[in-house]
C-alpha positions in Angstrom: 62.4 -2.2 -76.7 64.5 -2.4 -79.8 67.7 -0.6 -80.0 67.1 3.1 -81.0 67.8 4.6 -84.4 70.9 6.5 -85.4 70.8 10.2 -84.9 72.4 13.2 -83.2 73.3 12.2 -79.9 73.1 15.9 -78.2 70.4 14.3 -75.9 71.9 10.9 -75.2 71.9 11.6 -71.7 68.4 12.2 -71.4 66.2 9.3 -70.4 62.5 9.3 -71.7 59.7 7.0 -70.0 56.6 6.8 -72.0 53.3 5.3 -71.0 50.7 4.6 -73.8 47.1 4.5 -72.8 44.0 3.5 -75.0 43.5 1.9 -78.2 45.9 -0.1 -80.7 45.8 3.1 -82.9 47.2 5.3 -80.1 49.9 2.8 -79.5 50.9 3.5 -83.2 51.2 7.1 -82.5 53.3 6.3 -79.3 55.9 4.3 -81.4 56.2 6.8 -84.0 56.8 9.1 -81.1 59.5 6.9 -79.7 61.1 6.6 -82.9 61.3 10.5 -83.4 62.7 10.7 -80.0 65.4 7.8 -80.4 66.3 9.3 -83.7 66.8 12.6 -81.7 69.4 11.0 -79.4 67.2 10.3 -76.5 67.4 7.0 -74.5 64.2 5.0 -73.9 64.0 3.8 -70.4 61.4 1.5 -68.8 62.2 2.5 -65.0 60.1 5.8 -64.0 62.8 6.5 -61.4 65.5 7.0 -64.1 63.6 9.2 -66.5 64.3 12.7 -67.1 61.1 13.1 -69.3 57.9 11.5 -68.6 55.2 11.2 -71.5 51.7 10.1 -71.1 49.7 9.3 -74.3 46.5 9.6 -73.1 42.9 8.2 -74.1 39.3 9.7 -73.1 37.2 7.5 -75.4 34.9 6.7 -72.5 34.6 7.6 -68.8 36.8 4.9 -67.3 39.6 5.7 -70.0 39.4 9.0 -69.0 39.8 8.4 -65.5 42.7 6.0 -66.0 44.5 8.7 -68.0 44.1 11.5 -65.2 45.1 8.8 -62.8 48.3 7.9 -64.7 49.4 11.6 -65.1 49.1 12.0 -61.4 50.9 9.2 -60.6 53.8 10.2 -63.2 53.9 13.6 -61.8 54.9 12.3 -58.6 58.4 11.6 -60.1 58.8 15.3 -60.6 58.7 15.6 -56.7 60.5 12.1 -55.8 62.8 11.4 -58.8 64.9 13.0 -61.2 62.0 13.8 -63.9 62.4 17.4 -65.3 59.3 17.6 -67.5 56.0 15.6 -67.8 54.4 15.9 -71.3 50.7 14.7 -72.0 49.8 13.8 -75.6 46.7 12.1 -77.2 43.0 12.2 -76.9 42.8 13.8 -73.5 45.3 16.3 -74.3 43.3 17.2 -77.5 40.0 17.2 -75.9 41.0 18.6 -72.3 43.5 21.1 -73.5 42.8 23.9 -71.2 41.7 21.7 -68.3 44.7 19.8 -68.3 47.3 22.4 -67.9 44.8 24.5 -65.4 44.2 21.5 -63.1 47.5 19.8 -63.2 50.2 22.4 -62.8 52.9 19.6 -62.8 52.1 19.1 -66.7 54.7 21.1 -68.6 53.3 20.5 -72.2 50.4 19.0 -74.0 50.3 17.5 -77.5 47.4 17.4 -79.6 46.2 14.2 -81.5 47.5 15.5 -84.9 50.6 17.1 -83.6 52.6 14.1 -82.4 55.2 14.5 -85.1 56.4 17.7 -83.2 57.2 15.7 -80.0 61.2 16.4 -80.4 60.5 20.1 -80.5 58.3 20.1 -77.6 60.8 18.5 -75.6 63.4 20.7 -76.4 61.2 23.7 -75.1 60.0 22.2 -72.0 63.7 21.1 -71.2 64.7 24.8 -71.6 62.0 25.7 -69.0 59.1 26.5 -71.0 55.7 25.4 -70.7 54.0 24.9 -74.2 51.2 23.7 -76.2 51.3 21.9 -79.4 47.9 21.7 -80.9 48.0 21.7 -84.8 45.0 21.4 -87.0 43.1 18.2 -85.9 42.6 17.5 -89.5 46.0 17.4 -90.6 48.1 14.1 -91.2 51.8 14.2 -89.4 54.4 15.2 -91.7 56.1 12.3 -93.3 59.6 14.2 -93.1 59.4 14.1 -89.5 58.5 10.4 -89.0 62.0 9.2 -88.7 61.5 5.3 -87.8 59.1 3.6 -85.4 60.0 1.6 -82.2 57.7 -1.5 -82.1 56.7 -2.1 -78.7 54.6 -5.5 -79.2 57.7 -7.8 -79.0 58.6 -7.3 -82.7 56.6 -10.1 -84.3 53.2 -8.4 -84.7 52.6 -4.7 -85.1 49.6 -2.2 -86.0 49.3 -0.7 -89.4 47.3 2.6 -88.7 45.9 3.1 -92.3 43.6 6.1 -91.8 43.0 8.7 -89.0 39.8 10.2 -87.8 36.1 9.5 -88.4 33.1 11.0 -90.4 30.5 8.8 -89.0 29.5 10.8 -86.0 27.6 8.3 -83.8 25.6 10.0 -81.2 27.6 8.4 -78.4 31.3 9.0 -79.7 33.9 11.7 -79.0 36.3 10.4 -81.6 35.3 13.0 -84.7 35.9 15.8 -82.2 39.2 14.8 -81.0 40.8 13.0 -84.1 39.0 14.9 -86.8 37.8 14.2 -90.2 38.4 10.8 -91.8 42.1 11.0 -93.7 43.5 7.8 -95.3 47.2 7.4 -95.2 48.5 7.4 -98.9 49.0 3.8 -100.0 52.6 4.1 -101.1 53.6 5.4 -97.6 51.6 2.5 -96.1 53.5 -0.2 -98.1 57.0 1.4 -97.2 56.0 1.2 -93.8 54.9 -2.4 -93.9 58.1 -3.3 -95.8 60.0 -1.6 -93.2 58.3 -3.5 -90.4 58.8 -6.8 -92.3 62.6 -5.9 -92.2 62.6 -5.7 -88.6 60.9 -9.3 -88.2 57.4 -8.4 -88.1 55.4 -11.3 -89.6 51.8 -10.3 -88.7 50.2 -7.2 -89.8 47.1 -5.7 -87.9 45.2 -3.1 -89.9 43.5 -0.5 -87.9 41.8 2.8 -88.1 38.5 4.2 -86.7 37.0 2.3 -89.7 39.2 0.3 -92.1 36.7 -0.3 -94.6 36.5 3.2 -96.1 40.1 3.5 -96.7 41.0 5.6 -99.6 37.6 7.1 -100.5 39.0 10.4 -99.6 42.1 10.4 -101.3 41.1 8.3 -104.6 37.6 8.8 -104.9 36.6 5.0 -104.0 37.3 2.4 -101.4 40.8 0.9 -102.0 41.1 -1.4 -99.1 41.2 -4.6 -101.4 44.0 -3.0 -103.5 46.0 -2.0 -100.3 45.7 -5.7 -99.1 46.9 -7.2 -102.3 49.9 -5.0 -102.2 50.6 -5.9 -98.4 50.3 -9.7 -99.2 53.2 -9.3 -101.7 55.7 -8.2 -99.0 58.1 -11.2 -98.0 58.2 -11.8 -94.5 54.4 -10.9 -93.8 52.5 -14.0 -93.1 49.3 -12.9 -91.4 47.3 -9.8 -92.2 44.6 -9.1 -89.8 41.6 -6.6 -90.4 39.9 -4.8 -87.6 37.1 -2.3 -87.2 35.1 -3.1 -90.1 31.7 -1.3 -90.3 29.0 -3.9 -91.8 27.6 -1.5 -94.3 30.9 -0.9 -95.8 31.7 -4.7 -96.3 31.8 -4.9 -100.2 31.8 -8.0 -102.1 35.0 -7.2 -103.7 36.5 -6.8 -100.1 35.2 -10.2 -99.1 36.7 -11.8 -102.4 40.0 -10.2 -101.6 39.9 -12.0 -98.0 39.0 -15.1 -99.5 41.5 -15.3 -102.3 44.5 -13.9 -100.6 46.1 -16.9 -98.4 47.9 -14.4 -96.1 44.8 -12.7 -94.9 43.6 -14.2 -91.9 39.9 -15.3 -92.3 39.1 -12.8 -89.2 36.8 -9.7 -89.4 36.1 -7.4 -86.4 32.9 -5.9 -87.1 31.7 -3.4 -84.5 27.9 -3.4 -84.5 27.0 -1.9 -81.2 23.4 -3.2 -80.9 20.9 -5.3 -82.8 17.6 -3.4 -82.0 16.7 -1.0 -85.1 15.6 1.7 -82.8 18.4 1.9 -80.8 20.9 1.6 -83.8 19.1 4.5 -85.1 19.4 6.6 -82.0 23.1 5.7 -82.1 23.3 7.0 -85.7 24.3 3.8 -87.0 23.9 2.9 -90.7 22.4 -0.7 -90.4 19.4 -2.5 -89.5 19.1 -5.7 -87.7 18.3 -7.6 -90.8 20.9 -6.0 -92.9 23.7 -6.9 -90.3 22.4 -10.7 -90.4 22.2 -10.7 -94.1 25.9 -9.6 -94.3 27.1 -12.0 -91.7 25.3 -14.8 -93.5 26.9 -13.9 -96.8 30.4 -13.8 -95.0 30.0 -17.4 -93.7 28.7 -18.5 -96.9 31.7 -17.2 -98.9 34.5 -18.0 -96.3 33.1 -20.7 -94.1 35.9 -20.6 -91.5 35.6 -16.9 -90.7 36.2 -15.7 -87.4 33.8 -13.0 -86.5 34.4 -10.4 -83.4 32.0 -7.4 -82.6 31.6 -5.0 -79.9 28.2 -4.0 -78.3 27.1 -1.2 -75.9 24.4 -1.9 -73.3 22.4 0.5 -71.6 22.3 3.2 -74.3 19.7 5.9 -73.6 16.4 4.5 -73.9 17.0 1.1 -74.1 14.1 -0.8 -72.7 13.9 -4.3 -71.1 12.5 -5.6 -74.5 15.1 -3.8 -76.7 18.0 -5.5 -74.5 16.2 -8.7 -75.0 16.2 -8.2 -78.7 20.2 -7.9 -78.3 20.6 -11.1 -76.5 18.4 -13.0 -78.9 20.7 -11.8 -81.5 23.8 -12.6 -79.8 22.4 -16.0 -79.1 21.3 -16.4 -82.8 24.5 -15.1 -84.5 26.9 -16.8 -82.1 29.9 -14.6 -82.7 33.3 -16.2 -82.2 34.6 -13.2 -80.3 32.6 -10.5 -78.5 33.2 -7.5 -76.4 30.7 -5.4 -74.3 30.8 -2.0 -72.7 28.1 -0.5 -70.7 27.0 2.8 -72.3 29.5 5.9 -71.0 27.7 9.4 -71.4 30.2 11.6 -73.0 29.9 15.5 -72.6 29.5 17.1 -76.1 27.8 14.2 -77.9 24.1 13.9 -78.8 23.4 10.8 -76.7 24.5 12.4 -73.4 21.6 15.0 -73.7 19.0 12.3 -74.5 16.4 11.6 -72.3 15.6 8.3 -70.5 19.3 7.6 -69.4 19.6 4.2 -67.9 21.1 4.0 -64.5 24.5 3.0 -64.2 24.0 -0.3 -62.3 21.3 -1.4 -65.1 24.1 -0.6 -67.8 26.4 -3.0 -66.1 24.1 -5.5 -65.1 23.2 -6.0 -68.8 26.6 -5.9 -69.9 27.3 -8.9 -67.5 24.4 -10.7 -68.9 25.6 -10.4 -72.6 29.2 -11.8 -71.4 27.5 -14.6 -69.5 25.9 -15.7 -72.5 28.7 -15.4 -74.8 31.0 -17.2 -72.4 28.5 -20.2 -72.9 28.9 -19.6 -76.8 32.9 -19.5 -76.6 33.0 -22.6 -74.4 30.9 -24.5 -76.9 33.0 -23.4 -79.7 36.3 -24.2 -78.1 35.0 -27.9 -77.2 34.2 -28.2 -80.8 37.9 -27.5 -81.8 39.2 -30.2 -79.6 40.8 -32.9 -82.1 41.5 -30.3 -84.9 44.9 -29.0 -85.6 45.4 -25.5 -85.8 48.3 -23.4 -86.9 49.6 -21.0 -83.9 51.6 -18.2 -83.8 53.8 -18.3 -80.8 54.2 -15.2 -78.5 55.7 -16.2 -75.1 56.4 -19.1 -72.6 55.3 -19.7 -69.3 58.5 -20.2 -67.2 59.0 -23.9 -65.4 55.7 -25.4 -67.0 57.3 -26.2 -70.3 54.3 -24.3 -72.0 54.2 -22.0 -74.8 51.6 -19.1 -75.2 50.2 -18.6 -78.9 47.3 -17.4 -81.1 45.3 -18.9 -84.1 44.0 -16.9 -86.9 40.9 -16.5 -84.9 42.7 -14.4 -82.2 43.7 -10.9 -82.4 46.2 -9.9 -79.6 45.2 -8.4 -76.6 41.4 -8.8 -77.0 40.9 -12.5 -78.0 41.9 -15.9 -76.2 45.2 -17.6 -76.5 46.3 -21.2 -77.3 48.6 -22.9 -74.3 50.9 -25.3 -76.3 52.8 -28.1 -74.6 55.9 -28.9 -76.4 59.1 -31.3 -75.5 61.0 -28.9 -78.4 62.1 -25.5 -78.0 59.9 -22.7 -79.6 60.7 -19.2 -80.7 58.4 -16.2 -80.5 57.1 -15.4 -83.9 57.3 -18.8 -85.0 54.4 -20.6 -86.3 53.7 -24.2 -85.5 50.9 -26.7 -86.0 49.2 -27.6 -82.8 46.5 -30.4 -81.9 43.9 -29.1 -79.7 43.2 -31.3 -76.7 41.2 -29.0 -74.3 39.4 -25.8 -74.1 38.3 -23.2 -71.6 35.8 -20.5 -71.7 38.1 -18.5 -74.1 41.3 -20.4 -74.6 42.5 -23.7 -76.2 45.2 -26.2 -74.9 47.0 -28.2 -77.2 50.4 -30.2 -78.2 52.7 -29.2 -80.8 52.6 -31.6 -83.9 56.2 -32.6 -84.6 
């Protein structure tokens, strides 16, 4: 953890332990909360037993995430009895969505903070440490007050960072709770993003990963048109930034201008995360998606024509209500035909309050999971074949870590986003540093990872 920012030290003796769950967008909120608290004089600790305050930034996107959040809160609550912890605060999506239930069912929780209220975290801690239980649930459609965001503590190792360019979503897919817990789509002003990116670069960040519920719509609400190409062009001018990666790009919003910008700007990784969720037209319609199978195929073909070395990642859902065996086979055939470079699959999770949860013909859980496993088995074969084709090539690799005692470094190519994609295991007789870019000759491959020797 980087050293905290300068500020008042009235809370210097107070230690905060922070748990960030869920997606990378949630992680950005966590890092900004840590920055606020550090600036307010709190000390961040990585030991629960030392904490005076424990904060859990929760997730509730699907059932498994909700269960993990609840279990983590209960685990942290034990430190109020067995440790020195004086206050337990729950922030994020679970706090926003289940505000009353959290305080009622978990009396150990002293405060909840909504998804659009995290900039008030220091005020909340002052209240709970004075003995008050509190709720900070401001309008879910607001953006945090820039004046309150005093710095950010990057927790990803310091060499890459996520840049959240927008909040909320207006798509209202029938299976998704995000619009209800994160509000309408709100773009962060471009000048603010460029300033934040420059600050990150000054801290040593060399890879920026742009995230939002949907990055491709950036700017529509603020400027009346899509401004992602202009934002990317501005970010590419920042000294110190070497890679810019795009995630969560909806296929129907991938404009020719955006594709041309990716092709033209050398710092933008030839990598796109395009969550399509399914490939059967009727299932896509029931999901509330805005594309058809043929439209998705057409856009992918155009991308590969314009940027031949583009790496494409997608996410899929199996067992959506009403999905027949034939429709699932359509999905399998699609995956086999397209051969995505990276792919993740989730069995459908019925979430209360969503349209899909009330649909007839719910698919049994064991079928959802069996179908998930079948897609991943197919993708494993596709990935293994793609890895074997890279043997003998030389790849630029971003070094992230080291395997002690084995003289092996761990890194990523432009085709790999941190935390979700594969790694390159690099043999090097010379010392490498985290954040360094090196040339690596690929000598071997597993299902998802590559092995290689550094080119000196």
